[in-house]
Each structure stands twice: as structure tokens, then as C-alpha cells.
C-alpha positions as CSV (number, residue, x, y, z in Angstrom):
1,X,19.3,31.9,-18.1
2,X,18.6,32.2,-14.4
3,X,16.2,30.9,-11.8
4,X,12.9,29.4,-12.9
5,X,9.8,31.4,-12.5
6,X,8.2,30.7,-9.1
7,X,4.8,29.0,-9.2
8,X,2.3,29.4,-6.5
9,X,1.4,26.2,-4.7
10,X,-2.2,25.7,-3.7
11,X,-3.7,23.7,-0.9
12,X,-5.4,20.4,-1.7
13,X,-4.8,18.0,-4.5
14,X,-3.4,19.4,-7.7
15,X,-5.9,19.9,-10.6
16,X,-5.6,17.3,-13.3
17,X,-4.7,19.0,-16.5
18,X,-4.6,17.4,-19.9
19,X,-1.2,17.3,-21.6
20,X,-0.6,20.0,-24.1
21,X,1.7,20.2,-27.1
22,X,3.4,23.4,-25.9
23,X,4.4,23.3,-22.2
24,X,7.1,24.3,-19.8
25,X,8.1,21.1,-18.2
26,X,10.8,21.6,-15.7
27,X,14.2,22.8,-14.7
28,X,17.7,21.7,-15.7
29,X,21.1,22.1,-14.1
30,X,23.5,23.9,-16.4
31,X,26.6,21.7,-17.1
32,X,29.1,22.3,-14.3
33,X,26.8,24.3,-12.1
34,X,24.0,23.9,-9.7
35,X,21.9,26.8,-11.0
36,X,18.6,26.0,-12.6
37,X,16.8,27.4,-15.6
38,X,13.3,26.7,-16.9
39,X,13.0,24.5,-19.9
40,X,10.3,24.8,-22.5
41,X,9.6,22.0,-24.9
42,X,7.6,21.9,-28.0
43,X,6.4,18.8,-29.9
44,X,3.7,18.0,-32.4
45,X,4.3,14.3,-32.7
46,X,2.6,11.8,-30.4
47,X,5.2,9.1,-31.0
48,X,7.9,8.0,-28.5
49,X,11.4,9.0,-29.3
50,X,13.7,6.0,-30.0
51,X,16.2,6.5,-27.2
52,X,14.2,8.3,-24.6
53,X,11.7,7.8,-21.8
54,X,9.2,10.5,-22.6
55,X,6.7,10.2,-25.4
56,X,6.9,13.2,-27.7
57,X,3.8,15.4,-27.5
58,X,3.1,14.2,-23.9
59,X,4.7,16.9,-21.9
60,X,2.6,17.9,-18.9
61,X,1.4,21.4,-18.4
62,X,3.3,23.3,-15.8
63,X,6.9,23.4,-14.5
64,X,8.9,22.0,-11.6
65,X,8.7,24.2,-8.6
66,X,12.0,25.2,-6.9
67,X,12.9,22.7,-4.2
68,X,16.4,23.6,-2.8
69,X,16.5,20.3,-0.8
70,X,16.5,18.1,-4.0
71,X,19.6,17.1,-5.8
72,X,19.5,17.2,-9.6
73,X,21.2,14.1,-10.8
74,X,22.6,13.4,-14.3
75,X,21.5,10.3,-16.1
76,X,25.1,9.1,-16.1
77,X,25.3,9.5,-12.3
78,X,22.2,7.3,-11.9
79,X,23.3,4.8,-14.4
80,X,26.6,4.5,-12.4
81,X,24.7,4.3,-9.1
82,X,22.5,1.4,-10.3
83,X,25.3,-0.5,-12.2
84,X,23.8,0.5,-15.5
85,X,20.3,-0.5,-14.4
86,X,21.3,-4.1,-14.3
87,X,18.5,-6.7,-13.8
88,X,19.9,-7.7,-10.4
89,X,19.4,-4.2,-9.1
90,X,15.7,-4.2,-10.2
91,X,13.5,-3.9,-7.0
92,X,10.1,-3.8,-8.7
93,X,7.9,-2.5,-11.5
94,X,4.7,-0.6,-11.6
95,X,2.6,1.7,-13.7
96,X,5.2,4.5,-13.5
97,X,8.1,2.2,-14.6
98,X,10.9,0.3,-13.0
99,X,12.5,0.9,-9.6
100,X,16.2,0.0,-9.2
101,X,18.5,-0.2,-6.2
102,X,21.6,2.0,-6.2
103,X,24.3,3.4,-4.0
104,X,25.5,7.0,-3.5
105,X,28.0,8.6,-1.2
106,X,26.1,9.8,1.8
107,X,27.8,13.3,1.9
108,X,28.3,14.1,-1.7
109,X,25.4,12.1,-3.2
110,X,27.8,11.0,-6.0
111,X,27.6,7.4,-7.3
112,X,29.3,4.9,-5.0
113,X,30.5,1.3,-5.5
114,X,27.8,-1.3,-5.2
115,X,27.3,-2.2,-1.5
116,X,29.0,1.0,-0.2
117,X,27.5,4.3,0.9
118,X,23.8,5.1,1.2
119,X,21.3,2.8,-0.5
120,X,18.8,4.6,-2.8
121,X,15.8,3.6,-4.9
122,X,15.7,5.0,-8.4
123,X,12.4,5.1,-10.2
124,X,12.8,5.2,-14.0
125,X,9.9,6.4,-16.1
126,X,8.4,3.8,-18.5
127,X,8.7,5.0,-22.0
128,X,5.0,4.5,-22.8
129,X,3.7,5.9,-19.5
130,X,1.6,9.0,-20.1
131,X,0.2,8.8,-16.5
132,X,3.7,8.3,-15.2
133,X,4.8,11.5,-16.8
134,X,2.2,13.5,-14.8
135,X,2.9,11.5,-11.7
136,X,6.7,12.2,-12.0
137,X,6.1,16.0,-12.1
138,X,3.6,15.8,-9.2
139,X,6.1,13.8,-7.1
140,X,8.9,16.2,-7.7
141,X,6.7,19.2,-6.9
142,X,5.0,17.7,-3.9
143,X,7.5,15.3,-2.3
144,X,10.3,17.7,-3.0
145,X,8.8,20.2,-0.6
146,X,7.6,18.1,2.3
147,X,9.2,15.9,5.0
148,X,7.3,13.5,7.2
149,X,8.5,10.5,9.2
150,X,5.7,8.3,7.5
151,X,6.7,9.3,3.9
152,X,9.7,8.0,2.0
153,X,12.0,10.9,1.3
154,X,12.6,12.1,-2.2
155,X,16.3,12.9,-2.5
156,X,16.4,14.2,-6.1
157,X,15.5,13.7,-9.7
158,X,16.9,13.5,-13.2
159,X,15.4,15.3,-16.3
160,X,17.8,14.7,-19.1
161,X,17.5,13.8,-22.8
162,X,13.8,12.7,-22.3
163,X,14.8,10.5,-19.3
164,X,12.8,11.1,-16.2
165,X,13.9,9.5,-12.9
166,X,13.2,10.0,-9.3
167,X,15.7,9.2,-6.5
168,X,14.3,8.1,-3.1
169,X,15.8,6.9,0.2
170,X,15.7,3.1,0.2
171,X,13.2,1.4,2.5
172,X,14.3,-2.2,3.2
173,X,11.0,-3.6,4.7
174,X,9.2,-4.2,1.4
175,X,6.5,-2.3,-0.5
176,X,3.5,-0.6,1.1
177,X,1.3,-2.9,-1.0
178,X,2.8,-6.0,0.5
179,X,2.2,-4.7,4.1
180,X,-1.4,-3.6,3.4
181,X,-2.6,-6.6,1.5
182,X,-0.9,-9.7,2.9
183,X,-2.9,-11.9,5.2
184,X,-1.9,-12.8,8.8
185,X,-0.1,-16.0,7.6
186,X,2.1,-14.0,5.3
187,X,0.2,-14.8,2.0
188,X,-1.8,-12.4,-0.1
């Protein structure tokens, strides 16, 4: 319909709220436009939908805050950017889900051929991850509003057909975990 309702950001860590069956969970781009509207979902089942990445009934409380510096990607765009999430583009896996390497045009942020354009990292929510769902929303709301040289930059996100993805700038020097926990001789 229009712009999402603004939410007031508070200082300090966000409160941890339990998931509810009725919750507003985000914003969507209307087909063919860049305008956003709030989306409300309702579910009474706790099972995972067959083709999606979000367990039904596990929607977090709250909404995605407006972040004009974030690009809203379609699932098709991210599938193209990562070569259909091929195993050879898989960078790693964690509690949230899998992280894939992809490529986009630096100016338009549209998918680019493998090896050309800007390299990105695409986090794809694990279908069974209830914690990941809350983390996804927190990352969009928090990292979408800040910029710091010591933080990886969130470029955009995808919320489409129960698929939740985050798009980051690609950092080529390995994971933070590897840098923090390896010994001086290079072994963990």
C-alpha cells in the first residue's frame, strides 16, 4: 500500500522476544518498483513448508525497519548471482545456514557472470533454523543502518516466498573465527 510504519530504534541490544503466531515480519518490494509495503503473516502450523526456508508459525515479532541504503533482491537475482547456489560457490555453513559466493554488477547490483563484477557473500537461511530467523531480522535492522570500517557491510536482503537471504560485501581473508582461534603456527 505504501511505506512501512516506522519503528523506533532503542539504544542497547534488542530485547529477545518469543516468536508469535501473528506477527508483522518485514517489507517487500512491489513487482517492478522499489517502493516497500509492510507484510503481515499469519500461521498456526509449526511445520516447515515444503519449498521454503522459513518454518511456518516461526515468524518473529516486529518488522523490518526502513533502511534506504539496502537493496531488496529477488530470490531469482540471488540464484543467478550464485550460479543457482552451486556447491562450488559454497563458502561455509553455520547455525544461520549456508553462505555462498556470488557476483553482481558494481553499479546496478544486478547479477553478473561468475568472476566478473563485485564479489558478494549471500547468507541463505537454513529451513529448520528458528534462531536464524530472529538473527536474520536483527541483522537487517541493525547492519542495514550502520557503517563501520571494522564491520562487513550488509548490501541488501531477500524476503520472498519464505526464503530469507542476506547479501554482504565479500571479505577474502577468511572467517573471523579462523583469525581469532588459530594458533601462531596456523593450526587451530
